[in-house]
N, C-alpha and C positions, 0 to 999 in steps of 0.2 A: 518299470514304474515304482516298484518297492524300493529299489536301490536309489533312484532319484529322490523319492520322498524322504527316505532316511537320511540321505546327504543334506537335503535342504533343511530338514529339521535340526540337524547338528548346526548348520550355519546359522539358522534362525536363533537357536538357543544362545549361541555365542553373542549375536547382536543384541539379543534381550538382556543378557548379563551385563553387556557393556553400556546399554542405553535405557533400560527400564521398560516395564510393560506398557507404559502410556505413550511411548514415542512413536513417531512416524516410521520407525523401522518395523512396527507392527502393522503398517499399512500396506496395501497391496500394490502390485506393480505390473510390468509389462514385458513382452517379448513373444510369448505364446498368444494365438489369436483368440483363445476362448478359455473360460473358466474350466477347471478340470476338477474331477472327483476322484480322491485317492482312497482305497481300502487297504488297511494294513492290520492283519490278525484281527478282524472283526470290527475295527475302528474305521468309520466312513467319515470323511470330511470334505467339504467343498473348498477348494483352494483358488486363490487368485492366480492369474498368470504371473511369472516372474517378471521383474522390473529392471529398468535401467535408471539410476539415480546419480545426482551430483552429491558426493559425500565428502565431508572433511573429518579427519580423525583427531585432529588437534587444531588449536587456533593459531592464526597467523595470517600472512598476506594471502588473499583469496586466490591469486593467480599461481600460487605455489602449493597451497594445502589442499585444494579441491581437486577431485578426480571423478570421472564417470566410471561407475562399476555396475555390475549385474547384482541384483538383489533377489533372494529366493521367494517363492510363493508363500502366502500366509493363509491361514484359515479364514474364511468368511463366516463369521458367526451369525446367528439368527437375526440380530438387530443391525448388522453391518451392511453397508453399502460400498461396492467395489466401484471405484470411479477411474476411467481412463482420462488422465489429464490432457487437456488440449492446449493450454497456454499458461504461463506464469511469468511475472516480471522479475527483473533484478532491481531491487530498491537499495538506496543508500543504507537503510537499516539491515537489509540482508547481509551487505558487505560488513557492516559494523559487527554483526553477530558472529560472522566467520573470524573476524579479526579478534574477538573476545573482549570488545570494548562496549558493547551494548549492554545496558542494565538487565534486560531480560533476554535470556537466550537458552537454547536447549543444551543439554549435557552432550558431549562429544563421546563417541562418533555420532555424527548427526547428518541428515539430508538437509540441504539448504532450502531456502524459500519460505515465504510466509503467506502469500495469497495466490489465487489463480482460479481458473475455471476448468471443468471437466465434464465429461458425458458419463451417465450412469452405464456401467458395463454389466453388473449383476447384483442381485439382492439376496440378503438373508431371508429365511422363510417367514420371519415375523414383521418384516417391513411393509408398511402400507404408505400410499400417497406418492411413491415414486415408481417410474418404469424405466427399463432399459432405453437409452437414447435420450433421457431428460438431461438437461444441462443444469449443473449445480456448482455452487461455490462454497468453500468452507466459510461459515458465518457464525460467530466471529471467526477471523482467520486463524489458521493453525500452522505450527511449524512443519516443514518438510514437503513443500509443494513442487520441489524441483526433482520429480521423479514421474515415471510414465504411468504407473497405477497406484492407486491409494485405496486401502480399505479401512473404513472408520465407521464408528456407530452412527446410525442414521440421523441423530439429533445434530450432528455436526453440519449436515449439508442443507443448503437452502436452494430450492428450485428457482430458476430464472427464466425469463423469456428467451427462447432460442433466436429470436429476431435481433438480439443484441450483438453488435460486432464483438467478436471473440476478444480482441485486445482490451476492449473496455470492460467487459465482463471480468477479465483476469486482473484488472488493475483498480476496480471500484472501491475496494475496502480499505485502502490506506490513504492515498492523497485526496481524492474526491470527498470522502467521508470526514477527513481532518478538516477540510474546508467548510463543509456543511455544519459540523458541530461547533466550530468556532464562531460562525456567523449567529448560531442560535443559542449558544450556552451562556453568553456573558452579559449581553445588553439586549433589551427587547427593542429590536429594530422594527421600524415600520416602513412602508413604502414611501419613498421621498427622502428618507434619511440617507446618510453617507458613511462610508468606512475609508480608512487610509491603510496602505500596507507598503513595506518594502519587500524586496525579493519577488516583485511582481511577475517576472518571466519564469519562476519555477512553475512546476505543475500545480502545486497547492495554490500558488498565486493566480494562475490562470483560472483555476476552478473557482476561487473566491470571486474574481470578476464576473464570471458566467452565472454563478448561482445567485449572486447579489443581483445582477441584472434581471434575472428570472423573477425575482421577488420585489422588483421595483427600487432596489437600493443602489445608490450611486457610488462609484469607486475612484479614489484618488491613489495613484500608483507611482512608487519610486523604484527607479531602476539604477544601476551603477553606470558610471561613465565608461564606455568601452567602444571599440570599433564595431560599428553595425547598431549603435543605439537608436538611430533613426528608424532603422527597419524594424527593431524591436517595438518601438512605440507604435508603429503602424499596425504591427501584428496585434498588440494588445487592444488598440482602438477597434480593430475589426471583431475582437472578441466581446466588446462592449465596455471597455474601459472609458470612463468619462474623461479623466485627465491623467496624463503620464508625464513624469518629470525625471530628469536625471539628477543625481545628487548635486552636481555642481550648479544646476538651475535653481536650487533651493537655498544657495548661500546668500540669502537676502535677510534683512532685519525682520520683515513680517511676512511670512510664508502664506498667511491666510488672505493676504491681499491678492494672491493669484487665484483664488478660488471663484471669483465671479458670482455666478448664481448657484453654486454648489453649497449646501449648509455645512457648517463646521461638523466634522465627524465625532460621533460619541464613542466609536470603537476603532482600534488600530491593531494591526498585525505585524509582528517583528520576527523575521527568521534569519536576520543577519548580525545584529548586534552593533556595537560601536557608534560611529556617526550615523549610520543609517537608522538606528533605533532612535537616536536623538531627534531626527527629522520627523519621524512618525509622531513623537511626543509633542513637537511644535504645532503640528495640525489639530491636535485634539481640543475639543471644546471643554469648558469648566466641567469638571466631574467625569472626565472621559477615562476610558480603560484601554491599556495596551496589553495585548496578549502575545506572550513570546512562545513560539513553537520550534525555534531552531537557532543556531548561532554560527552561520556559515563563515563569518569573518574571524571567528574565535576571539573576539575583542569583547569586553564587558560592557553592559549597559550602564551609562552614567546619566543620572537624573538631578537636575538642579533642585536645591532646596525650595526655590520659589515655586517650582511646578507642583511640588506636594502641598505647600502651604496655600498659596494663592490660587491654584487651579484644581486643587484636590483630586489629582489624578491617581488612578489605580493601576498597579502593575500585576499581572496574572500570568500563569503558565499553562500550557495545554500540552498533554501527551496522550495520544490515542490509546495507548496501552492501559493506562489507568482508567480511562472511560470504558474500554472493553471489559475490564475486570470489575466494573461497578454494576449495580443492580440496573443501570440503564442499558446494559448490553442487549437485552431482549429487544430494545427499539431498533437495533442495528438492520435488522432484515427489512423493515418498512422504509428505512432510509436508503438502503441499497436499491430497492425497487423504485423510489423516487428518483435517485440519481441516474439509474439505468433508463428511466422513462425520459429524462432530460437528454440523455445520449441519443435515444431513438428519434426524439423530436428535432435533433440537430441543435440543441440549445447548450450542449456541453461537449467540448472537443479539446484535445491536446495531442501533440505529436508523439508518435511511437514508432518503433521499428521492430517488425516480427522477424525473428531469427530462428532457423532450424535448430532443434536440439543438438544435433551433431556438431554444430558450430558454436556450442556453449562458450568455449573459452574465448572465441572472437568477441562474442556479446559481453563477456566479462571485462575483456580489455577496454572495450568502448564504455562500459559502465564505470570502469575505474579512471577514465579520463586519459588513457594512454593515447588515444587516436583523436584527441581534441574534443570539441564540443559535439555532442551526439544526442539524438532522441532517447528517450527512455527505451531501454532494451527489453523485449518481451519474447521469451523462449516459446516457440511453437513445437509441440511434441508430435 
């Protein structure tokens, strides 16, 4: 035991030097079945199990720079909670962080992942309000969730209802929370109002449709022209979309003439850019607002002068990271509970694929688009 602990200490010290004391390399991990206590020359410490994590030592293509490695045990301090991770998704922002192109990213070497769900494994002596077996999520989310055990200060963890499907608990704090915040932060919508969005088949788009429907808000949805667009329309209608149009269907002089009994939307969402953004603007009523949260086409947003002068439109942006870093971050947990309640009631759903951790690189290839269109990949530990 003494030799193992000393060797682990050296390895951990190296990781700390590389990654800093606040990193998820200081979090606990897996492989041994239970927490251990080591005593070395009168020093006693409760240690996490060792862990397996997806690590990248430098930025680059995720399929070449990531590898699964064993990480040593870490000390569980009196205010720490050691969590056995259950599931964590591969989000586009996770890929961008590994590539080194996302604005906010951990220092390398780093463990991948940003959100997930786990089960409380063990507790520091000063922790109250949690028990082994409870399900928790990092809230707000934290870097380094692609590992089997994590030990972090108890304030990081938010207890959730264990009746929640694992894959939804693992994915609630990025896409669904983005959808909810955008619906609530820019325009005071009332039941009976409407919104318009492009990129409606994305997970955020699907969440917007369903959350809006739960609040009595109607949705106008724009999708790109592609093979299978009729099936995509039907899928979105089943989720609660009021209207779904392909971009080519909106090549008319007056798109508002298509609305029938739906009121002109005061709020629009753009995650595509280019022509798809212009179509959102055409639907907006006088004084309407378009919120941009992505740019999948990599094309700029073009706005006519008349839209600004005669329609008084507003263009805004939304990035969840900024919201998380604001004083509103304390609201996060109540919103997570609301969203997971919708999940349990069957009012919020989206397609995912659970993949065993040992098959991480297969899941990564799917997330990178190497194997065609795939559901969101969620690692199951």
